[in-house]
C-alpha positions, -999 to +999 in steps of 0.1 A: -912-084+910-877-069+913-865-091+884-895-080+863-887-044+870-851-050+861-861-068+829-885-040+820-858-014+828-833-032+806-858-034+778-865+003+780-828+010+781-823-012+750-852+006+733-836+040+740-803+028+726-820+016+694-838+049+691-806+069+697-788+048+670-816+054+646-817+091+653-779+093+649-782+075+616-809+098+604-788+128+616-758+115+597-780+110+566-793+145+569-758+159+574-746+139+543-775+151+523-769+187+534-732+183+524-742+170+490-767+198+485-741+224+495-713+209+475-705+228+443-715+210+411-687+222+389-659+201+405-642+228+425-624+218+458-613+237+489-576+243+499-574+209+514-585+192+482-619+183+495-651+191+475-659+228+480-690+235+502-710+262+487-718+281+519-682+281+532-662+289+501-662+311+470-690+334+459-687+371+464-669+369+498-639+355+478-647+373+446-647+407+463-612+402+477-600+393+442-616+424+427-598+446+453-566+427+446-570+434+409-576+471+415-545+475+436-523+454+413-536+474+383-528+507+401-492+494+406-488+482+370-502+514+353-481+535+377-453+522+356-469+516+322-490+547+316-461+571+317-434+548+305-433+565+271-425+599+287-399+583+310-381+570+280-382+603+262-375+626+292-352+605+314-336+581+289-337+607+261-352+585+234-370+599+204-408+595+200-408+566+175-382+546+195-400+553+228-434+542+213-418+511+199-401+502+232-434+507+251-452+485+226-426+458+229-426+459+267-464+458+269-464+430+243-440+410+265-462+415+295-489+396+277-466+370+262-457+361+298-494+354+303-489+322+283-462+311+308-485+317+337-514+300+320-493+269+312-480+265+347-515+271+362-534+246+340-506+220+340-489+219+374-494+246+400-531+255+399-543+290+397-539+300+434-502+291+436-494+306+402-511+339+412-492+340+445-458+333+429-461+358+401-474+385+424-442+381+445-421+385+413-442+416+405-434+432+439-397+424+435-396+440+400-413+472+412-389+474+442-359+470+418-373+497+395-378+521+423-343+516+436-328+519+401-346+551+394-338+567+428-301+557+428-291+560+391-316+573+366-334+604+379-303+625+382-301+653+390-330+650+414-362+663+400-352+660+364-374+644+338-401+670+337-408+692+307-380+717+315-352+698+333-335+671+312-317+642+330-280+635+324-270+607+301-268+572+315-243+543+313-251+510+296-251+494+331-277+518+344-299+513+314-295+476+317-307+477+353-337+497+342-347+472+315-341+442+339-364+458+364-393+466+340-391+432+325-393+416+359-425+437+363-436+424+330-430+388+340-448+392+374-478+410+360-480+389+329-480+356+347-505+368+372-531+385+350-548+356+331-549+335+362-564+360+385-593+366+361-600+329+358-594+323+395-620+349+403-645+332+379-637+299+397-653+312+428-688+310+411-704+277+403-718+280+368-739+249+373-759+269+399-783+294+383-777+322+408-740+318+409-739+315+371-754+349+368-729+362+394-701+347+373-711+367+342-714+399+363-679+392+378-662+397+345-677+432+341-668+441+377-633+427+372-627+449+342-642+478+361-619+471+390-590+471+366-599+505+353-607+520+386-573+509+398-556+526+369-577+558+376-554+566+405-523+558+384-535+581+356-542+610+378-522+613+410-492+591+401-490+605+366-490+640+380-461+631+404-441+616+375-449+644+352-434+668+377-402+647+378-410+627+410-405+594+392-390+575+421-419+585+444-444+573+418-426+539+414-424+535+452-462+541+455-467+514+428-446+490+448-466+497+480-499+491+462-486+458+448-475+447+482-509+454+498-526+436+469-505+405+476-513+406+513-551+409+506-549+379+482-532+357+508-558+368+534-586+352+514-568+318+512-593+298+535-623+310+514-611+302+479-624+274+456-599+256+433-599+235+402-572+209+402-544+212+376-552+188+348-518+180+334-497+192+305-521+205+278-494+204+251-489+167+256-527+161+253-527+182+221-498+162+206-514+129+216-545+137+196-526+149+166-503+118+166-530+093+173-552+108+145-522+108+120-514+071+129-550+062+120-553+082+088-566+051+070-594+045+095-629+054+085-646+076+111-681+065+122-712+087+114-725+110+142-696+101+164-710+067+173-687+040+189-659+065+196-639+059+227-647+079+259-631+077+293-650+067+324-671+095+339-655+088+373-622+100+359-637+133+350-653+137+384-620+130+402-602+159+385-631+183+384-635+184+346-667+178+327-671+158+296-671+176+263-697+163+239-688+152+204-691+177+175-689+171+137-662+196+128-626+186+121-637+150+116-601+139+109-593+144+146-621+119+155-597+091+142-578+095+174-609+082+193-616+053+169-609+019+184-590-004+162-586-042+168-552-034+183-567-008+207-594-033+217-569-060+224-549-037+246-580-025+264-590-060+272-556-064+289-563-032+309-538-012+289-543+020+268-516+041+251-526+078+250-505+081+218-527+056+200-562+061+215-576+093+230-610+099+246-636+120+227-633+147+253-596+150+247-602+152+210-629+179+216-604+199+236-582+202+205-613+211+184-622+238+209-588+254+205-590+252+167-624+269+167-612+297+190-582+306+169-600+325+140-619+346+165-587+352+185-568+363+154-596+388+146-591+405+180-554+414+173-562+445+151-584+458+179-555+456+203-534+476+178-560+504+181-561+500+219-523+503+224-522+537+208-538+551+240-505+544+259-482+557+232-494+579+203-524+594+221-500+605+248-475+620+223-504+637+205-517+652+238-482+664+247-481+684+214-514+702+223-522+730+247-521+712+281-531+741+303-567+750+314-565+783+332-536+779+357-538+742+358-516+720+336-530+686+325-504+658+321-509+642+287-509+607+301-536+616+326-561+620+297-566+582+298-587+589+330-615+597+305-611+562+291-615+548+326-645+569+334-660+558+301-654+521+310-671+526+344-701+544+328-706+519+300-703+489+323-732+504+342-751+514+311-747+479+295-755+458+325-784+480+338-799+494+306-788+478+273-787+442+285-822+441+299-836+459+269-820+435+245-831+405+266-866+418+265-865+422+227-850+388+223-875+373+248-847+354+265-844+355+303-812+372+317-794+370+283-789+401+262-762+404+236-739+373+231-702+376+237-696+375+199-721+402+192-705+425+219-671+420+205-683+430+170-698+462+185-665+469+201-648+467+167-673+492+152-668+517+181-630+513+177-633+524+140-652+555+150-625+562+177-597+561+152-616+583+127-622+608+156-586+608+166-576+614+130-599+644+127-586+659+160-550+655+148-559+670+114-572+702+131-542+702+155-518+702+126-539+728+108-538+750+139-500+746+144-493+754+107-512+786+109-495+797+142-459+785+139-450+759+113-415+753+126-423+753+163-412+722+182-444+701+184-468+726+199-503+737+191-529+760+206-556+733+202-567+723+237-559+688+249-595+685+260-603+678+223-589+643+229-617+635+253-640+620+226-614+595+213-606+584+249-643+580+257-649+559+225-620+537+232-634+531+267-668+522+253-652+498+229-633+481+257-665+473+276-678+455+246-646+440+233-624+431+263-652+422+287-668+401+259-634+385+253-629+376+289-664+360+291-661+343+257-627+327+261-635+316+297-668+301+287-656+284+255-623+270+269-624+234+282-623+230+320-587+220+319-577+250+299-595+279+316-563+299+322-552+293+287-585+308+276-578+340+296-543+340+283-556+341+247-572+374+255-540+387+270-519+373+241-542+392+217-532+424+234-495+413+233-496+406+195-515+439+191-486+457+206-460+439+185-481+445+153-484+482+163-446+484+167-441+467+133-467+490+117-451+521+131-417+510+118-431+501+083-450+534+080-419+554+091-397+535+066-421+542+037-430+577+047-394+589+052-383+582+017-369+611-003-357+627+030-393+634+042-399+637+079-424+608+079-459+605+095-446+602+131-414+623+134-400+636+167-417+670+159-453+659+153-460+693+136-439+681+107-456+648+104-490+633+095-502+613+125-537+618+113-530+596+083-517+569+106-550+570+126-570+568+093-549+538+083-558+521+115-595+528+109-593+512+075-574+481+088-600+477+116-628+479+090-613+450+071-608+431+103-645+436+112-655+420+079-633+390+086-646+388+122-683+387+111-675+358+088-656+339+116-684+346+142-710+331+118-689+300+114-682+295+151-698+266+170-699+268+208-685+242+231-709+215+243-703+205+280-722+180+300-749+199+319-746+230+298-761+219+265-793+238+271-775+272+272-783+298+247-754+289+225-763+253+223-801+254+216-798+229+188-788+201+212-814+177+225-819+173+263-808+137+261-773+148+254-770+166+287-762+153+321-789+157+347-787+173+382-788+138+397-757+127+377-738+158+388-749+152+424-736+116+421-702+130+409-702+153+439-710+124+462-682+104+447-658+133+455-670+135+491-666+097+495-630+098+480-620+127+502 
């Protein structure tokens, strides 16, 4: 009896053990399924290199920190940039044309450095490390500028306003100044394209809800940029206009430091894409492999072209790019010859002889983007006038309203308010209306359509600025033709041109950010944002060149030229009308390029609005993307 009871008890104990094991196994399965369901589907990882869990990383908790960081960093940058032209004329005693050119060159260099940051980010460091390093350089540059101004440049103290000129400076002091502002240029330039893309990385575009949030992020990102500069264009500009230059620069440095600290605070929440290697070498490999096989006949419809194993793409977080028919010569790089086949059978592949289709398509994507990118440069020429000639024009107008004096540079606040208003108007009013008319859910104007609208508004802005300048000149000639650049026409007449530029930015620059981010391959996202920044850079250089050419031609026969030191003796209105004409020609070229453009075709995204011609069979399914996610979880 006792033995029977023991046997029965042992049997029950064994049964409970089996049940516990089964329950544990089921719980593990449920946990693994939960992990797979929560894992992002776009290949992002957390800071430890493990697949990013949707509930624990990214989304608006990380995106909001990046927006605040961007606002504070922009406040710091524009605390230097928006009044730089007046610093050069009042403190360093440069003339208007030289100051405008130097500001254009400096601003252009800021955006040239964006290519450096994008290259390091996409190739080696990743976006997080690149953002952190360049923000540190940015803070150092601002600290150096503040010290240089306080110790050497703003002497005697309080000089540099409209009434008290500063003393002349030595070459050493001017050299320190330029070293400081170009450190600021390096820090801000390397950081900017990566922070925009890094913010977008926090949203999984393979998830419908987060995909919509990602589109909204770019609008809010540009809004944060403009709200950050609002403080610079009001309070800081007022300090600097009163000769408190060092105080304004110290405030900028403090803002940049707080931005850096906030960025680092969000470290545990961020999602990351792994760096995918040197994009220049991948580009060269395709070009050399295609050239070596110039005699090879490419197959029809991209059949039998070499493609890498899907596991390789899953491991580095990149999605396959589907084959397209343009630039068929490059397809030769993916054609397998008998020599390539023999090497592959031995487990060997030379990337300089045979490239996967996705690598070839990366090059095609860049080639398709270039014409659109080139057409955005003229817009940037228009945009850069706001930081140079608009300020000089405003300084030559009546800047007092009652007993209050309006600093000319602070008029750009109306541009910022316009951006804020039109971001709201577009997202809440225009976009839903257009989507309803097009009968497409959550999709209004395409990025290309918005960029075209931005060009049209820019033309109107330049015509408006030209008309205002025409009446300013007319007013000054009637009152005092030989007076030193003054007019009784109120500076408030500049409001329409600033508002129009702000409206054009919402369509052009927000559209550009979305377009280049969406159309760049996964391994070149920072490069896509850098294209937008480089467009602004080249716009500044072209503006500088255009001003120099116009002055050289218009000063023949001892004439004062269109943009002399005393604007009352010039014809700035003609320069604005010239820009309107150039932008009109650019719009015509842009429309042609936009009609020719074909969107990138990524696995899992082929059914987007830009790729409606593709069949469903060409796209990866949700199950396949979940398998890739499971593979990443297993490997980690």
